[in-house]
C-alpha positions in Angstrom: 106.3 100.3 102.3 106.9 103.6 104.5 103.2 104.4 106.4 103.3 107.8 104.1 103.3 105.4 101.4 100.4 103.1 102.4 98.5 105.7 104.2 98.5 107.4 100.5 97.6 104.2 99.0 94.3 104.6 101.5 93.4 107.8 100.6 93.5 107.3 96.6 91.4 103.5 97.0 89.0 105.0 99.0 88.0 107.7 97.0 88.2 105.5 93.8 86.1 102.3 95.7 83.4 105.0 96.3 82.8 106.4 92.8 79.0 104.5 91.8 80.2 101.6 89.4 78.9 98.6 88.3 79.7 96.9 92.2 77.8 99.8 93.7 74.5 99.6 91.6 74.7 96.1 92.0 75.2 96.4 95.7 72.4 98.7 96.1 69.8 97.1 94.6 70.2 93.8 96.0 70.3 95.9 99.3 66.9 96.9 98.4 65.5 93.7 96.9 66.0 91.9 98.8 67.3 93.6 102.1 70.1 94.4 104.1 71.3 90.3 105.1 71.0 89.0 102.0 72.8 91.7 100.2 76.5 90.3 102.8 76.1 87.9 99.8 76.8 89.9 96.5 78.9 91.1 99.2 81.0 88.8 99.4 80.1 87.2 95.3 81.7 91.2 94.8 85.1 91.6 97.4 85.9 87.7 96.0 86.1 89.8 92.5 87.2 92.4 92.8 90.5 90.4 95.0 90.9 87.6 93.0 92.0 90.3 90.3 94.4 92.0 92.2 96.1 88.5 93.4 96.2 88.3 89.5 97.7 92.0 88.5 100.1 91.4 91.6 101.8 88.0 89.9 100.9 89.5 86.4 98.7 88.0 84.6 97.5 91.3 82.7 100.6 90.6 80.9 99.0 88.2 79.6 96.1 90.1 78.5 98.5 92.7 77.1 100.3 90.9 75.0 96.3 88.5 73.7 94.5 91.2 72.4 92.0 88.6 71.1 91.7 86.7 74.6 91.2 90.8 76.4 88.2 91.1 73.1 86.5 87.7 74.2 86.6 88.7 77.9 84.8 91.9 77.2 81.9 90.9 75.4 81.1 88.5 77.9 81.6 91.3 80.4 79.0 93.0 78.0 77.0 90.4 77.5 77.0 90.2 81.3 76.3 93.8 81.7 73.1 94.0 79.3 72.0 90.5 81.0 71.2 92.1 83.6 70.5 95.2 82.7 67.5 93.8 80.8 66.3 91.9 84.1 66.5 94.7 85.7 64.6 96.9 84.1 61.8 94.1 83.4 61.6 93.5 86.8 63.4 89.6 87.1 65.7 89.9 88.9 64.3 88.4 92.4 61.3 90.4 94.5 61.4 93.5 95.8 61.9 93.1 99.6 59.2 96.5 100.6 56.9 96.6 102.6 53.5 95.4 100.5 55.1 93.6 97.5 53.9 90.8 96.8 55.7 90.2 93.2 55.4 87.1 91.7 60.1 86.7 91.1 60.4 83.9 93.6 63.4 84.9 96.8 66.8 85.0 95.0 68.7 82.0 97.0 72.1 82.6 98.3 74.2 80.8 96.4 73.0 83.1 93.0 73.2 86.2 95.5 77.1 85.3 95.4 77.7 84.7 92.3 76.0 87.3 90.7 78.2 89.6 92.3 81.3 87.5 91.7 80.4 88.1 87.9 79.3 91.3 88.2 83.7 92.3 89.9 84.9 89.9 86.9 83.3 91.4 84.1 85.8 94.1 83.3 88.9 93.2 82.2 90.1 97.0 82.2 90.6 95.9 86.3 92.8 94.0 85.6 95.0 96.4 83.5 94.2 99.2 86.1 95.2 97.7 89.0 97.9 95.9 87.4 99.1 100.1 86.8 98.8 101.3 89.5 99.9 99.3 92.5 103.1 98.8 91.0 103.8 102.6 92.1 103.5 102.2 96.2 105.7 99.3 96.4 109.9 99.7 97.2 111.6 97.7 94.5 114.7 97.2 97.4 112.2 95.8 99.9 110.4 92.5 99.4 107.2 92.9 97.6 104.7 89.9 98.1 104.2 91.3 101.7 104.0 95.2 100.6 101.5 93.8 97.4 99.6 91.8 100.2 98.7 95.0 102.4 98.0 96.5 99.8 95.7 94.1 98.4 94.3 93.9 101.4 93.2 97.8 101.9 91.5 98.4 98.5 89.3 95.5 100.2 88.7 97.1 102.8 87.7 100.0 101.5 85.7 98.2 98.8 84.1 97.3 102.1 83.4 100.1 103.3 81.5 101.6 101.1 78.7 98.1 99.5 78.1 98.6 103.3 77.5 102.3 102.6 75.2 101.0 99.0 74.2 98.6 101.0 72.7 101.0 103.4 71.3 103.1 101.4 69.6 100.8 99.2 67.7 100.1 102.6 66.8 103.5 103.1 66.0 104.2 99.4 63.4 100.8 99.8 61.5 101.6 102.3 60.6 105.2 99.7 59.1 101.6 97.3 55.9 101.1 98.5 54.0 102.6 95.5 53.8 100.1 92.1 55.5 103.1 89.8 57.9 103.8 91.8 58.9 100.6 92.5 59.1 100.5 87.8 60.7 103.6 87.6 63.6 101.7 89.8 63.5 99.1 88.0 63.5 101.2 84.6 66.9 103.5 86.2 68.6 100.2 87.8 68.0 98.5 84.3 69.2 101.2 82.4 72.1 102.7 84.4 73.7 98.7 83.6 73.2 98.7 79.9 75.0 102.2 80.2 77.8 100.4 82.0 77.5 97.7 79.3 77.7 99.8 76.0 80.6 101.6 77.6 82.5 98.5 78.4 82.2 97.9 74.4 83.1 101.2 74.0 86.7 101.1 75.8 89.9 99.2 73.9 
């Protein structure tokens, strides 16, 4: 892999990773609710999912999904159910107490293990990511050279771009949290994030 090829890949994944999606919304919402430091556990969960998907695509596991529509649909429906459940929790304000000044919400603080688990499941909720990665990564791999080191470089680069944007969204969440001191604004935040997660679930349900 040449430096020019790597640079082209980095530019593409940097732009792709920065697009608002379930992972980025989850990081932003977690930063608002539990604080920047504790949201690191959610970032670790999302990043673990991304790396697992990229490794799986490099190993050719996407062919299994393509060969088994039943398996793909099963994973898709599981992802839809999780996103919808998360959206309902967020809509009802039951996704953990908000970490904002003066807030004394009844939900108990969210543990680090759950923060990591939720981030991991969010990242794994869309099986189409595996198919996308399997089609995207090989375009930047030179067949004449050893492929494993090239895939490793691409995966590390992708993970680094994701992590950068996680930090950006988390910092944005902390700035947003300072504005959510009024109950009406907190309820609006719950409704908006919940509605977006429900929308992501509906979009995943409609994919084929």
